[in-house]
ZASEKOL-470870 format. One record per residue: x, y, z of N, C-alpha, C, CB in turn; residue in one letter; residue number from 1. Coordinates in steps of 0.2 Angstrom, whole numbers, plus 2048, in hexadecimal, padded with zeros to 3 digits. Glycine has a CB too. Layout:
BEGIN
 n.px n.py n.pz ca.px ca.py ca.pz c.px c.py c.pz cb.px cb.py cb.pz type seq
    X    Y    Z     X     Y     Z    X    Y    Z     X     Y     Z    A NUM
...
This chain:
BEGIN
 n.px n.py n.pz ca.px ca.py ca.pz c.px c.py c.pz cb.px cb.py cb.pz type seq
  804  7FA  801   7FF   800   802  804  806  801   7FA   800   80B    X   1
  803  80A  7FB   807   810   7FC  803  817  7FE   80B   812   7F5    X   2
  806  81A  802   802   821   805  806  827  800   804   823   80F    X   3
  803  82C  7FF   803   830   7FA  804  839  801   7FA   830   7F4    X   4
  807  83D  7FC   809   842   801  803  848  800   810   845   800    X   5
  7FE  845  7FA   7F9   84C   7F8  7F3  848  7FF   7F4   84C   7EC    X   6
  7F4  842  7FE   7EE   83F   802  7F0  841  80A   7EE   836   801    X   7
  7F5  841  80C   7F7   844   813  7F6  84B  813   7FE   843   816    X   8
  7F6  84F  80F   7F7   856   80E  7EF  858  80D   7FC   858   808    X   9
  7EA  855  80C   7E3   855   809  7DF  85C  80D   7E0   84E   80B    X  10
  7DF  85B  813   7DC   85F   817  7E0  863  81B   7D8   85C   81A    X  11
  7E8  866  81A   7E8   86A   81C  7ED  870  816   7EA   867   823    X  12
  7EF  877  81A   7EF   87B   816  7F6  87B  813   7EC   882   819    X  13
  7F9  876  814   800   874   80F  800  873  808   803   86F   811    X  14
  804  875  803   805   872   7FE  80B  870  7FB   803   876   7FB    X  15
  80B  86E  7F6   812   86B   7F5  815  870  7EE   811   862   7F4    X  16
  811  875  7EC   814   878   7E7  81C  87B  7E6   80F   87E   7E8    X  17
  81F  87C  7ED   826   87E   7EC  82A  877  7EB   829   883   7F4    X  18
  829  871  7EB   82C   86A   7E9  82D  869  7E4   82B   865   7EA    X  19
  833  867  7E1   833   863   7DC  830  85C  7DC   839   861   7DB    X  20
  82E  859  7D7   82C   851   7D7  830  84D  7D9   82A   84F   7D0    X  21
  837  84D  7D9   83A   848   7D9  83C  849  7E3   840   848   7D3    X  22
  83B  84E  7E5   83D   84E   7EC  835  84B  7EE   83E   857   7EE    X  23
  82E  84E  7EE   829   84A   7EE  828  842  7ED   826   84D   7E9    X  24
  82C  83F  7EA   82C   839   7E5  831  836  7ED   831   839   7DB    X  25
  837  839  7EE   83B   836   7F2  838  835  7F9   842   839   7F2    X  26
  833  83C  7FA   830   83A   802  82C  835  803   82D   83F   804    X  27
  828  835  7FD   823   830   7FC  825  827  7FD   81F   831   7F3    X  28
  82B  828  7F9   82D   822   7F8  830  81F  800   834   822   7F1    X  29
  833  822  803   835   821   80B  82F  820  80E   838   827   80E    X  30
  828  822  80E   823   821   812  823  81A  814   81C   823   80F    X  31
  821  819  81C   820   811   81D  819  813  820   826   80C   822    X  32
  814  80D  81F   80F   80D   825  80E  809  82C   80A   80B   822    X  33
  80C  80C  831   80F   808   836  808  807  839   816   80D   83B    X  34
  804  801  839   7FF   7FF   83A  800  7FD  843   7FC   7FA   835    X  35
  7FA  7FF  846   7F9   7FD   850  7F3  7FB  84E   7F9   804   858    X  36
  7F1  7FB  855   7E8   7F8   856  7E4  7FC  854   7E5   7F6   85E    X  37
  7E5  802  855   7E1   809   852  7E1  80C  84D   7E1   80E   856    X  38
  7E6  80C  849   7E9   810   843  7EE  80E  840   7EA   815   844    X  39
  7EE  811  839   7F4   80F   835  7F7  817  833   7F1   809   82E    X  40
  7FE  817  835   7FF   81D   834  806  81E  832   7FE   821   83A    X  41
  807  825  82D   80E   824   827  813  824  82D   80F   82C   821    X  42
  819  823  82B   820   824   82E  823  826  829   823   81D   832    X  43
  82A  82A  82B   82E   82A   826  837  82C  82A   82B   830   81F    X  44
  83C  827  829   841   82C   82C  844  832  82B   845   82B   82C    X  45
  843  835  832   847   83C   830  84C  83D  82D   84A   83E   834    X  46
  84E  842  829   854   843   826  859  846  82A   854   847   821    X  47
  857  84A  830   85D   84C   833  85F  847  839   85C   854   836    X  48
  85A  845  83C   85C   842   842  85C  838  842   857   846   847    X  49
  858  837  83A   85A   830   83A  856  82B  83B   85E   830   83E    X  50
  851  82E  840   84C   829   842  845  82A  841   84D   828   847    X  51
  840  823  840   839   825   83F  835  828  841   837   823   83F    X  52
  832  82E  840   82E   832   843  824  832  83F   832   83A   841    X  53
  821  834  840   81C   834   83E  81A  839  83A   818   834   841    X  54
  817  836  834   817   83D   82F  810  841  830   819   83A   826    X  55
  811  845  831   80B   84A   832  80C  851  82B   80C   84D   83C    X  56
  807  854  82B   809   859   825  80E  85E  824   804   85D   824    X  57
  810  860  82D   815   865   82D  819  860  82D   816   86B   833    X  58
  81C  85A  82F   821   856   82E  823  854  827   820   850   831    X  59
  81D  853  824   81E   853   81C  821  858  818   818   853   819    X  60
  81E  85E  819   822   864   818  82C  866  81B   81D   869   81A    X  61
  829  865  821   830   865   823  838  861  821   82F   864   827    X  62
  835  85D  81E   839   855   81D  83B  85A  815   832   84B   81D    X  63
  837  85A  812   838   85E   80A  83B  864  80B   831   85F   807    X  64
  83A  868  811   83F   86D   810  847  86B  810   83D   873   815    X  65
  847  865  817   84F   864   819  850  860  810   850   85C   822    X  66
  84D  85C  80B   850   85A   806  851  862  802   84A   855   802    X  67
  84D  869  801   850   86D   7FE  856  86F  800   84D   870   7FC    X  68
  857  871  807   85C   873   80A  862  86D  808   85A   874   811    X  69
  862  868  808   866   863   807  868  862  7FE   862   85D   80A    X  70
  865  860  7FC   865   860   7F3  868  865  7F1   85E   85F   7EE    X  71
  863  86B  7F1   863   86F   7EB  868  876  7F0   85A   871   7E9    X  72
  86A  877  7F6   86C   87C   7F8  873  878  7FC   867   882   7FC    X  73
  872  873  7FB   87A   870   7FD  87A  871  807   881   877   7F8    X  74
């Protein structure tokens, strides 16, 4: 099962227009779903800390900005 950022951001004010398609696809490819008794939540490995974190709309934008800083600005 795949999870898209568009699905995550559908009820938020965040947009993906400032990020390129490669960065969005890279983040979507790194999403894993953690299943618990009550729900299923998306997780991603933080690009700074290197540990799994729950992917919220704010965290998705944060991780994409980290990619921009690292890849585009060095």
